[in-house]
Biopython code that builds the backbone (N, CA, C, O; Angstrom):
import numpy as np
from Bio.PDB.StructureBuilder import StructureBuilder

atoms = [
    (1, "UNK", "N", (107.584, 168.362, 291.167)),
    (1, "UNK", "CA", (107.992, 168.459, 292.656)),
    (1, "UNK", "C", (107.218, 168.658, 293.215)),
    (1, "UNK", "O", (106.623, 169.654, 292.803)),
    (2, "UNK", "N", (106.785, 168.215, 294.081)),
    (2, "UNK", "CA", (105.761, 168.133, 295.452)),
    (2, "UNK", "C", (106.313, 168.275, 296.410)),
    (2, "UNK", "O", (107.455, 167.823, 296.506)),
    (3, "UNK", "N", (105.639, 169.035, 297.603)),
    (3, "UNK", "CA", (106.103, 169.407, 298.881)),
    (3, "UNK", "C", (105.190, 169.360, 299.468)),
    (3, "UNK", "O", (104.165, 169.855, 299.000)),
    (4, "UNK", "N", (105.183, 168.650, 300.936)),
    (4, "UNK", "CA", (104.230, 168.529, 302.171)),
    (4, "UNK", "C", (104.070, 170.077, 302.647)),
    (4, "UNK", "O", (102.984, 170.553, 302.980)),
    (5, "UNK", "N", (104.920, 170.579, 302.639)),
    (5, "UNK", "CA", (105.418, 171.705, 303.790)),
    (5, "UNK", "C", (106.168, 172.766, 302.985)),
    (5, "UNK", "O", (107.370, 172.566, 302.809)),
    (6, "UNK", "N", (105.696, 173.705, 302.551)),
    (6, "UNK", "CA", (106.243, 174.962, 301.925)),
    (6, "UNK", "C", (106.253, 176.438, 302.669)),
    (6, "UNK", "O", (105.367, 176.725, 303.474)),
    (7, "UNK", "N", (107.199, 177.248, 302.376)),
    (7, "UNK", "CA", (107.303, 178.207, 302.586)),
    (7, "UNK", "C", (105.779, 178.837, 302.266)),
    (7, "UNK", "O", (105.202, 179.608, 303.032)),
    (8, "UNK", "N", (105.392, 178.496, 301.349)),
    (8, "UNK", "CA", (103.712, 179.360, 301.078)),
    (8, "UNK", "C", (102.753, 178.700, 301.884)),
    (8, "UNK", "O", (101.643, 179.195, 302.084)),
    (9, "UNK", "N", (103.183, 177.385, 302.460)),
    (9, "UNK", "CA", (101.721, 177.205, 303.087)),
    (9, "UNK", "C", (100.720, 177.729, 303.813)),
    (9, "UNK", "O", (99.564, 177.307, 303.837)),
    (10, "UNK", "N", (101.173, 178.681, 304.427)),
    (10, "UNK", "CA", (99.997, 179.664, 305.160)),
    (10, "UNK", "C", (99.411, 180.031, 304.054)),
    (10, "UNK", "O", (98.282, 179.551, 303.951)),
    (11, "UNK", "N", (99.778, 180.776, 303.081)),
    (11, "UNK", "CA", (98.938, 181.670, 302.243)),
    (11, "UNK", "C", (98.055, 180.864, 301.658)),
    (11, "UNK", "O", (97.530, 181.415, 300.691)),
    (12, "UNK", "N", (97.614, 179.591, 301.890)),
    (12, "UNK", "CA", (96.766, 178.913, 301.070)),
    (12, "UNK", "C", (95.478, 178.780, 301.828)),
    (12, "UNK", "O", (94.417, 178.619, 301.225)),
    (13, "UNK", "N", (95.543, 178.841, 303.101)),
    (13, "UNK", "CA", (94.384, 178.779, 304.017)),
    (13, "UNK", "C", (93.529, 177.400, 303.800)),
    (13, "UNK", "O", (92.304, 177.430, 303.919)),
    (14, "UNK", "N", (94.219, 176.197, 303.478)),
    (14, "UNK", "CA", (93.645, 175.115, 303.958)),
    (14, "UNK", "C", (94.604, 174.300, 304.524)),
    (14, "UNK", "O", (95.815, 174.493, 304.421)),
    (15, "UNK", "N", (93.947, 173.159, 305.274)),
    (15, "UNK", "CA", (95.215, 172.122, 305.812)),
    (15, "UNK", "C", (95.271, 170.951, 304.838)),
    (15, "UNK", "O", (94.440, 170.819, 303.940)),
    (16, "UNK", "N", (96.458, 169.957, 305.084)),
    (16, "UNK", "CA", (96.766, 169.057, 304.515)),
    (16, "UNK", "C", (96.535, 168.862, 303.116)),
    (16, "UNK", "O", (95.822, 168.080, 302.488)),
    (17, "UNK", "N", (97.427, 169.895, 302.750)),
    (17, "UNK", "CA", (97.481, 169.925, 301.197)),
    (17, "UNK", "C", (99.213, 170.005, 300.799)),
    (17, "UNK", "O", (100.125, 170.404, 301.524)),
    (18, "UNK", "N", (99.288, 169.448, 299.315)),
    (18, "UNK", "CA", (100.388, 169.219, 298.985)),
    (18, "UNK", "C", (100.924, 170.221, 298.048)),
    (18, "UNK", "O", (100.184, 170.474, 297.098)),
    (19, "UNK", "N", (102.252, 170.963, 298.115)),
    (19, "UNK", "CA", (102.581, 172.040, 296.885)),
    (19, "UNK", "C", (102.967, 171.461, 295.628)),
    (19, "UNK", "O", (103.606, 170.409, 295.653)),
    (20, "UNK", "N", (102.698, 171.948, 294.632)),
    (20, "UNK", "CA", (103.096, 171.567, 293.667)),
    (20, "UNK", "C", (104.593, 172.940, 293.238)),
    (20, "UNK", "O", (104.421, 174.127, 292.961)),
    (21, "UNK", "N", (105.885, 172.207, 293.334)),
    (21, "UNK", "CA", (106.385, 173.744, 293.465)),
    (21, "UNK", "C", (107.009, 173.640, 292.424)),
    (21, "UNK", "O", (107.706, 174.649, 292.309)),
    (22, "UNK", "N", (107.144, 172.978, 291.604)),
    (22, "UNK", "CA", (107.702, 172.629, 289.745)),
    (22, "UNK", "C", (106.816, 171.951, 289.418)),
    (22, "UNK", "O", (106.390, 171.036, 290.121)),
    (23, "UNK", "N", (106.211, 172.357, 287.926)),
    (23, "UNK", "CA", (105.727, 171.870, 286.948)),
    (23, "UNK", "C", (105.983, 172.357, 285.901)),
    (23, "UNK", "O", (105.801, 173.574, 285.916)),
    (24, "UNK", "N", (106.483, 171.798, 284.562)),
    (24, "UNK", "CA", (106.834, 172.263, 283.169)),
    (24, "UNK", "C", (106.810, 171.491, 282.647)),
    (24, "UNK", "O", (106.654, 170.353, 283.091)),
    (25, "UNK", "N", (107.022, 171.940, 280.956)),
    (25, "UNK", "CA", (106.625, 170.793, 279.975)),
    (25, "UNK", "C", (107.696, 171.417, 279.022)),
    (25, "UNK", "O", (107.837, 172.640, 278.990)),
    (26, "UNK", "N", (108.425, 170.614, 278.273)),
    (26, "UNK", "CA", (109.311, 170.531, 277.347)),
    (26, "UNK", "C", (108.679, 171.556, 276.071)),
    (26, "UNK", "O", (107.671, 171.281, 275.419)),
    (27, "UNK", "N", (109.609, 172.913, 275.874)),
    (27, "UNK", "CA", (108.892, 173.345, 274.869)),
    (27, "UNK", "C", (108.516, 172.867, 273.498)),
    (27, "UNK", "O", (107.660, 173.414, 272.801)),
    (28, "UNK", "N", (109.305, 171.667, 273.111)),
    (28, "UNK", "CA", (108.765, 171.027, 272.036)),
    (28, "UNK", "C", (107.269, 170.195, 272.045)),
    (28, "UNK", "O", (106.743, 169.616, 271.095)),
    (29, "UNK", "N", (106.870, 170.307, 273.157)),
    (29, "UNK", "CA", (105.484, 169.187, 273.362)),
    (29, "UNK", "C", (104.832, 170.342, 273.686)),
    (29, "UNK", "O", (103.872, 169.797, 274.230)),
    (30, "UNK", "N", (104.605, 171.464, 273.777)),
    (30, "UNK", "CA", (103.717, 172.596, 274.250)),
    (30, "UNK", "C", (102.565, 172.738, 273.727)),
    (30, "UNK", "O", (102.564, 172.702, 272.497)),
    (31, "UNK", "N", (101.514, 172.897, 274.267)),
    (31, "UNK", "CA", (99.994, 172.646, 273.847)),
    (31, "UNK", "C", (99.486, 171.266, 272.914)),
    (31, "UNK", "O", (98.734, 171.203, 271.942)),
    (32, "UNK", "N", (100.172, 170.302, 273.593)),
    (32, "UNK", "CA", (99.618, 168.853, 273.182)),
    (32, "UNK", "C", (98.968, 168.039, 274.085)),
    (32, "UNK", "O", (98.773, 166.856, 273.806)),
    (33, "UNK", "N", (98.584, 168.548, 275.203)),
    (33, "UNK", "CA", (97.866, 168.483, 276.209)),
    (33, "UNK", "C", (98.123, 167.518, 277.243)),
    (33, "UNK", "O", (97.282, 167.023, 277.993)),
    (34, "UNK", "N", (99.482, 167.273, 277.213)),
    (34, "UNK", "CA", (100.605, 166.454, 278.207)),
    (34, "UNK", "C", (100.299, 167.171, 279.471)),
    (34, "UNK", "O", (99.598, 166.430, 280.159)),
    (35, "UNK", "N", (100.487, 168.094, 279.956)),
    (35, "UNK", "CA", (100.553, 169.161, 280.942)),
    (35, "UNK", "C", (99.047, 168.965, 281.676)),
    (35, "UNK", "O", (98.899, 168.881, 282.896)),
    (36, "UNK", "N", (98.064, 168.916, 280.778)),
    (36, "UNK", "CA", (96.585, 168.700, 281.365)),
    (36, "UNK", "C", (96.352, 167.488, 281.845)),
    (36, "UNK", "O", (95.831, 167.333, 282.950)),
    (37, "UNK", "N", (96.747, 166.389, 280.990)),
    (37, "UNK", "CA", (96.580, 164.961, 281.152)),
    (37, "UNK", "C", (97.487, 164.623, 282.495)),
    (37, "UNK", "O", (97.161, 163.753, 283.303)),
    (38, "UNK", "N", (98.555, 165.360, 282.602)),
    (38, "UNK", "CA", (99.575, 164.888, 284.006)),
    (38, "UNK", "C", (98.412, 165.416, 285.114)),
    (38, "UNK", "O", (97.790, 164.545, 285.723)),
    (39, "UNK", "N", (98.156, 166.641, 285.342)),
    (39, "UNK", "CA", (97.218, 167.192, 286.361)),
    (39, "UNK", "C", (96.113, 166.160, 286.593)),
    (39, "UNK", "O", (95.943, 165.658, 287.704)),
    (40, "UNK", "N", (95.224, 165.793, 285.331)),
    (40, "UNK", "CA", (94.133, 165.195, 285.638)),
    (40, "UNK", "C", (94.552, 163.855, 286.395)),
    (40, "UNK", "O", (93.806, 163.592, 287.338)),
    (41, "UNK", "N", (95.520, 163.017, 286.191)),
    (41, "UNK", "CA", (96.378, 161.695, 286.748)),
    (41, "UNK", "C", (96.566, 161.977, 288.096)),
    (41, "UNK", "O", (96.225, 161.171, 288.961)),
    (42, "UNK", "N", (97.182, 163.268, 288.404)),
    (42, "UNK", "CA", (98.064, 163.400, 289.811)),
    (42, "UNK", "C", (97.117, 163.023, 291.008)),
    (42, "UNK", "O", (97.519, 162.188, 291.818)),
    (43, "UNK", "N", (96.173, 163.462, 291.123)),
    (43, "UNK", "CA", (95.029, 163.315, 292.245)),
    (43, "UNK", "C", (94.625, 162.008, 292.509)),
    (43, "UNK", "O", (94.006, 161.729, 293.536)),
    (44, "UNK", "N", (94.948, 161.118, 291.596)),
    (44, "UNK", "CA", (94.625, 159.701, 292.161)),
    (44, "UNK", "C", (95.953, 158.992, 292.305)),
    (44, "UNK", "O", (96.084, 157.999, 293.020)),
    (45, "UNK", "N", (96.697, 159.404, 291.771)),
    (45, "UNK", "CA", (98.230, 159.018, 292.703)),
    (45, "UNK", "C", (98.661, 159.802, 293.968)),
    (45, "UNK", "O", (99.450, 159.266, 294.746)),
    (46, "UNK", "N", (98.197, 161.008, 294.204)),
    (46, "UNK", "CA", (97.954, 161.764, 295.576)),
    (46, "UNK", "C", (97.210, 161.334, 296.437)),
    (46, "UNK", "O", (97.507, 161.704, 297.573)),
    (47, "UNK", "N", (96.188, 160.570, 296.332)),
    (47, "UNK", "CA", (95.223, 159.618, 296.984)),
    (47, "UNK", "C", (95.777, 158.330, 297.485)),
    (47, "UNK", "O", (95.687, 157.810, 298.597)),
    (48, "UNK", "N", (96.314, 157.981, 296.502)),
    (48, "UNK", "CA", (96.983, 156.663, 296.876)),
    (48, "UNK", "C", (98.228, 156.436, 297.609)),
    (48, "UNK", "O", (98.346, 155.578, 298.484)),
    (49, "UNK", "N", (99.162, 157.236, 297.222)),
    (49, "UNK", "CA", (100.373, 157.322, 298.031)),
    (49, "UNK", "C", (100.338, 158.124, 299.315)),
    (49, "UNK", "O", (100.908, 157.752, 300.341)),
    (50, "UNK", "N", (99.499, 159.467, 299.185)),
    (50, "UNK", "CA", (99.507, 160.175, 300.287)),
    (50, "UNK", "C", (97.876, 160.553, 300.700)),
    (50, "UNK", "O", (97.345, 161.607, 300.350)),
    (51, "UNK", "N", (97.121, 159.393, 301.586)),
    (51, "UNK", "CA", (95.803, 159.443, 301.657)),
    (51, "UNK", "C", (95.573, 160.647, 302.580)),
    (51, "UNK", "O", (94.422, 161.084, 302.594)),
    (52, "UNK", "N", (96.635, 161.351, 303.479)),
    (52, "UNK", "CA", (95.983, 162.621, 304.261)),
    (52, "UNK", "C", (96.003, 163.363, 303.860)),
    (52, "UNK", "O", (95.655, 164.251, 304.639)),
    (53, "UNK", "N", (96.330, 163.872, 302.519)),
    (53, "UNK", "CA", (96.398, 165.151, 301.636)),
    (53, "UNK", "C", (95.073, 165.269, 301.253)),
    (53, "UNK", "O", (94.416, 164.249, 301.045)),
    (54, "UNK", "N", (94.446, 166.699, 301.093)),
    (54, "UNK", "CA", (93.516, 166.904, 300.773)),
    (54, "UNK", "C", (93.115, 167.656, 299.664)),
    (54, "UNK", "O", (92.123, 167.514, 298.948)),
    (55, "UNK", "N", (94.270, 168.699, 299.607)),
    (55, "UNK", "CA", (93.965, 169.699, 298.888)),
    (55, "UNK", "C", (95.477, 169.621, 297.849)),
    (55, "UNK", "O", (96.439, 169.072, 298.386)),
    (56, "UNK", "N", (95.678, 170.176, 296.354)),
    (56, "UNK", "CA", (96.235, 170.504, 295.960)),
    (56, "UNK", "C", (96.633, 171.834, 295.772)),
    (56, "UNK", "O", (95.709, 172.515, 295.327)),
    (57, "UNK", "N", (97.921, 172.593, 295.994)),
    (57, "UNK", "CA", (98.179, 173.690, 296.047)),
    (57, "UNK", "C", (99.629, 174.258, 295.363)),
    (57, "UNK", "O", (100.697, 173.663, 295.501)),
    (58, "UNK", "N", (99.439, 175.699, 294.495)),
    (58, "UNK", "CA", (100.539, 175.993, 293.501)),
    (58, "UNK", "C", (100.403, 177.094, 293.316)),
    (58, "UNK", "O", (99.304, 177.645, 293.380)),
    (59, "UNK", "N", (101.661, 177.776, 292.995)),
    (59, "UNK", "CA", (101.504, 179.272, 292.459)),
    (59, "UNK", "C", (101.493, 179.114, 291.093)),
    (59, "UNK", "O", (101.782, 178.076, 290.497)),
    (60, "UNK", "N", (101.023, 180.566, 290.420)),
    (60, "UNK", "CA", (101.165, 180.185, 289.171)),
    (60, "UNK", "C", (101.755, 182.078, 289.044)),
    (60, "UNK", "O", (101.723, 182.860, 289.994)),
    (61, "UNK", "N", (102.072, 182.300, 288.126)),
    (61, "UNK", "CA", (102.746, 183.538, 288.074)),
    (61, "UNK", "C", (101.994, 184.371, 287.397)),
    (61, "UNK", "O", (101.608, 183.982, 286.295)),
    (62, "UNK", "N", (101.632, 185.578, 287.816)),
    (62, "UNK", "CA", (100.103, 186.254, 287.121)),
    (62, "UNK", "C", (100.710, 186.967, 285.529)),
    (62, "UNK", "O", (100.276, 188.087, 285.257)),
    (63, "UNK", "N", (101.335, 186.543, 284.892)),
    (63, "UNK", "CA", (101.685, 187.067, 283.712)),
    (63, "UNK", "C", (101.615, 185.649, 282.743)),
    (63, "UNK", "O", (101.656, 185.566, 281.516)),
    (64, "UNK", "N", (101.492, 184.557, 283.787)),
    (64, "UNK", "CA", (101.580, 183.120, 282.635)),
    (64, "UNK", "C", (99.540, 182.624, 282.627)),
    (64, "UNK", "O", (98.786, 181.727, 283.005)),
    (65, "UNK", "N", (99.526, 183.696, 282.052)),
    (65, "UNK", "CA", (97.981, 183.246, 281.531)),
    (65, "UNK", "C", (97.313, 181.827, 281.351)),
    (65, "UNK", "O", (96.317, 181.315, 281.861)),
    (66, "UNK", "N", (98.377, 181.326, 280.299)),
    (66, "UNK", "CA", (97.817, 180.195, 279.488)),
    (66, "UNK", "C", (98.125, 179.285, 280.538)),
    (66, "UNK", "O", (97.675, 178.199, 280.174)),
    (67, "UNK", "N", (98.746, 179.154, 281.833)),
    (67, "UNK", "CA", (99.053, 178.147, 282.835)),
    (67, "UNK", "C", (98.034, 178.458, 283.831)),
    (67, "UNK", "O", (97.601, 177.607, 284.608)),
    (68, "UNK", "N", (97.632, 179.734, 283.811)),
    (68, "UNK", "CA", (96.850, 179.911, 284.923)),
    (68, "UNK", "C", (95.147, 179.593, 284.534)),
    (68, "UNK", "O", (94.371, 179.029, 285.305)),
    (69, "UNK", "N", (94.785, 180.124, 283.102)),
    (69, "UNK", "CA", (93.717, 179.638, 282.378)),
    (69, "UNK", "C", (93.513, 177.987, 282.656)),
    (69, "UNK", "O", (92.512, 177.351, 282.985)),
    (70, "UNK", "N", (94.580, 177.667, 282.443)),
    (70, "UNK", "CA", (94.623, 175.558, 282.581)),
    (70, "UNK", "C", (94.179, 175.416, 283.700)),
    (70, "UNK", "O", (93.155, 174.792, 283.975)),
    (71, "UNK", "N", (94.953, 176.019, 284.520)),
    (71, "UNK", "CA", (94.358, 175.695, 286.163)),
    (71, "UNK", "C", (93.016, 175.929, 286.306)),
    (71, "UNK", "O", (92.285, 174.939, 286.290)),
    (72, "UNK", "N", (92.432, 177.212, 286.466)),
    (72, "UNK", "CA", (90.742, 176.908, 286.245)),
    (72, "UNK", "C", (90.186, 176.357, 285.797)),
    (72, "UNK", "O", (89.139, 176.196, 286.424)),
    (73, "UNK", "N", (90.235, 175.705, 284.659)),
    (73, "UNK", "CA", (89.462, 175.089, 283.850)),
    (73, "UNK", "C", (89.942, 173.480, 284.221)),
    (73, "UNK", "O", (89.420, 172.550, 283.606)),
    (74, "UNK", "N", (90.711, 173.294, 285.005)),
    (74, "UNK", "CA", (90.717, 171.953, 285.682)),
    (74, "UNK", "C", (90.352, 171.902, 287.051)),
    (74, "UNK", "O", (90.375, 170.872, 287.726)),
    (75, "UNK", "N", (89.988, 173.112, 287.486)),
    (75, "UNK", "CA", (89.020, 173.608, 288.562)),
    (75, "UNK", "C", (89.911, 173.969, 289.968)),
    (75, "UNK", "O", (89.667, 173.742, 291.153)),
    (76, "UNK", "N", (90.470, 174.295, 289.638)),
    (76, "UNK", "CA", (91.739, 175.109, 290.480)),
    (76, "UNK", "C", (90.990, 176.440, 290.981)),
    (76, "UNK", "O", (90.521, 177.089, 290.046)),
    (77, "UNK", "N", (90.795, 176.945, 292.164)),
    (77, "UNK", "CA", (90.235, 177.882, 292.611)),
    (77, "UNK", "C", (91.076, 179.037, 292.753)),
    (77, "UNK", "O", (91.945, 178.611, 293.514)),
    (78, "UNK", "N", (91.400, 180.379, 292.467)),
    (78, "UNK", "CA", (92.268, 181.475, 292.771)),
    (78, "UNK", "C", (92.002, 181.901, 293.925)),
    (78, "UNK", "O", (90.862, 182.156, 294.313)),
    (79, "UNK", "N", (93.036, 182.020, 294.590)),
    (79, "UNK", "CA", (92.964, 182.666, 295.869)),
    (79, "UNK", "C", (93.726, 184.053, 296.012)),
    (79, "UNK", "O", (93.637, 184.967, 295.192)),
    (80, "UNK", "N", (94.681, 184.086, 297.466)),
    (80, "UNK", "CA", (95.404, 185.759, 297.213)),
    (80, "UNK", "C", (96.581, 185.524, 296.379)),
    (80, "UNK", "O", (97.139, 184.454, 296.133)),
    (81, "UNK", "N", (96.900, 186.865, 295.933)),
    (81, "UNK", "CA", (97.803, 187.362, 295.117)),
    (81, "UNK", "C", (99.021, 187.526, 296.278)),
    (81, "UNK", "O", (98.818, 188.459, 297.054)),
    (82, "UNK", "N", (100.101, 186.850, 296.478)),
    (82, "UNK", "CA", (101.457, 186.916, 296.896)),
    (82, "UNK", "C", (102.834, 187.159, 295.800)),
    (82, "UNK", "O", (102.885, 187.060, 294.574)),
    (83, "UNK", "N", (103.602, 187.417, 296.533)),
    (83, "UNK", "CA", (104.915, 187.838, 295.972)),
    (83, "UNK", "C", (105.588, 186.213, 295.682)),
    (83, "UNK", "O", (106.069, 185.569, 296.614)),
    (84, "UNK", "N", (105.554, 185.827, 294.662)),
    (84, "UNK", "CA", (106.073, 184.601, 294.097)),
    (84, "UNK", "C", (107.913, 184.408, 294.241)),
    (84, "UNK", "O", (108.614, 185.235, 294.824)),
    (85, "UNK", "N", (108.316, 183.459, 293.740)),
    (85, "UNK", "CA", (110.111, 183.282, 293.297)),
    (85, "UNK", "C", (110.207, 184.147, 292.677)),
    (85, "UNK", "O", (110.995, 184.976, 293.133)),
    (86, "UNK", "N", (109.649, 184.456, 291.561)),
    (86, "UNK", "CA", (109.875, 185.378, 290.275)),
    (86, "UNK", "C", (109.055, 186.474, 290.131)),
    (86, "UNK", "O", (109.633, 187.561, 290.103)),
    (87, "UNK", "N", (107.846, 186.469, 290.033)),
    (87, "UNK", "CA", (106.705, 187.523, 289.874)),
    (87, "UNK", "C", (105.985, 187.173, 290.658)),
    (87, "UNK", "O", (105.871, 186.037, 291.120)),
    (88, "UNK", "N", (105.138, 188.541, 291.025)),
    (88, "UNK", "CA", (103.351, 188.319, 291.591)),
    (88, "UNK", "C", (102.881, 187.162, 291.448)),
    (88, "UNK", "O", (103.385, 186.649, 290.449)),
    (89, "UNK", "N", (101.987, 186.330, 292.076)),
    (89, "UNK", "CA", (101.925, 185.079, 292.107)),
    (89, "UNK", "C", (100.627, 184.638, 292.422)),
    (89, "UNK", "O", (100.410, 184.676, 293.633)),
    (90, "UNK", "N", (99.426, 184.118, 291.539)),
    (90, "UNK", "CA", (98.295, 183.733, 292.580)),
    (90, "UNK", "C", (98.280, 182.598, 293.182)),
    (90, "UNK", "O", (98.490, 181.604, 292.488)),
    (91, "UNK", "N", (98.127, 182.496, 294.060)),
    (91, "UNK", "CA", (97.596, 180.949, 295.175)),
    (91, "UNK", "C", (96.582, 180.114, 294.322)),
    (91, "UNK", "O", (95.564, 180.741, 294.032)),
    (92, "UNK", "N", (96.644, 179.007, 293.926)),
    (92, "UNK", "CA", (95.697, 178.121, 293.219)),
    (92, "UNK", "C", (95.237, 176.876, 294.028)),
    (92, "UNK", "O", (96.208, 176.234, 294.427)),
    (93, "UNK", "N", (94.051, 176.355, 294.382)),
    (93, "UNK", "CA", (93.629, 175.592, 295.335)),
    (93, "UNK", "C", (92.556, 174.675, 294.570)),
    (93, "UNK", "O", (91.587, 175.036, 293.903)),
    (94, "UNK", "N", (93.103, 173.132, 294.921)),
    (94, "UNK", "CA", (92.122, 172.425, 294.686)),
    (94, "UNK", "C", (91.890, 171.257, 295.589)),
    (94, "UNK", "O", (92.852, 170.812, 296.215)),
    (95, "UNK", "N", (90.747, 170.735, 295.712)),
    (95, "UNK", "CA", (90.346, 169.678, 296.519)),
    (95, "UNK", "C", (90.712, 168.538, 295.746)),
    (95, "UNK", "O", (90.218, 168.374, 294.631)),
    (96, "UNK", "N", (91.740, 167.529, 296.355)),
    (96, "UNK", "CA", (92.345, 166.103, 296.035)),
    (96, "UNK", "C", (90.865, 165.264, 295.815)),
    (96, "UNK", "O", (90.246, 164.938, 296.827)),
    (97, "UNK", "N", (90.384, 164.964, 294.626)),
    (97, "UNK", "CA", (89.514, 164.231, 294.175)),
    (97, "UNK", "C", (89.977, 163.828, 292.755)),
    (97, "UNK", "O", (90.775, 164.537, 292.142)),
    (98, "UNK", "N", (89.541, 162.845, 292.307)),
    (98, "UNK", "CA", (89.626, 162.072, 290.961)),
    (98, "UNK", "C", (89.161, 163.130, 289.917)),
    (98, "UNK", "O", (88.008, 163.536, 290.062)),
    (99, "UNK", "N", (89.830, 163.591, 288.974)),
    (99, "UNK", "CA", (89.365, 164.668, 287.675)),
    (99, "UNK", "C", (88.979, 163.959, 286.367)),
    (99, "UNK", "O", (89.486, 163.028, 285.742)),
    (100, "UNK", "N", (87.884, 164.745, 286.175)),
    (100, "UNK", "CA", (87.443, 164.199, 284.832)),
    (100, "UNK", "C", (87.938, 165.197, 283.795)),
    (100, "UNK", "O", (88.307, 166.369, 283.876)),
    (101, "UNK", "N", (87.799, 164.196, 282.637)),
    (101, "UNK", "CA", (88.387, 165.352, 281.292)),
    (101, "UNK", "C", (87.902, 166.196, 281.279)),
    (101, "UNK", "O", (86.801, 166.241, 281.827)),
    (102, "UNK", "N", (88.476, 167.413, 280.610)),
    (102, "UNK", "CA", (87.702, 168.962, 280.653)),
    (102, "UNK", "C", (88.144, 168.876, 279.120)),
    (102, "UNK", "O", (87.888, 169.803, 278.351)),
]
sb = StructureBuilder()
sb.init_structure("model")
sb.init_model(0)
sb.init_chain("A")
sb.init_seg("    ")
for serial, (resi, resn, name, xyz) in enumerate(atoms, 1):
    if name == "N":
        sb.init_residue(resn, " ", resi, " ")
    sb.init_atom(name, np.array(xyz, "f"), 0.0, 1.0, " ", f" {name:<3s}", serial, name[0])
structure = sb.get_structure()
């Protein structure tokens, strides 16, 4: 789920961003590369349909090291730690540009 304005917007310290509020994968399909492929394809969709958006932002729960590591490998930069919806979370930011395979 994507939001142009969220309650966490000021925590990311970037303008013209879109917040990835929810991103999940069915347990039967974990570790098959689907999440990575979706995130690689997302910037092209954003640039096409939301040309004013310059950054992708998301929160990742601190205990979710698998997702955190994937976001880092895909070029997201870890920012501040904040109180997330369930756990402490890291603010992650990525410039919205076409991603290459990792």
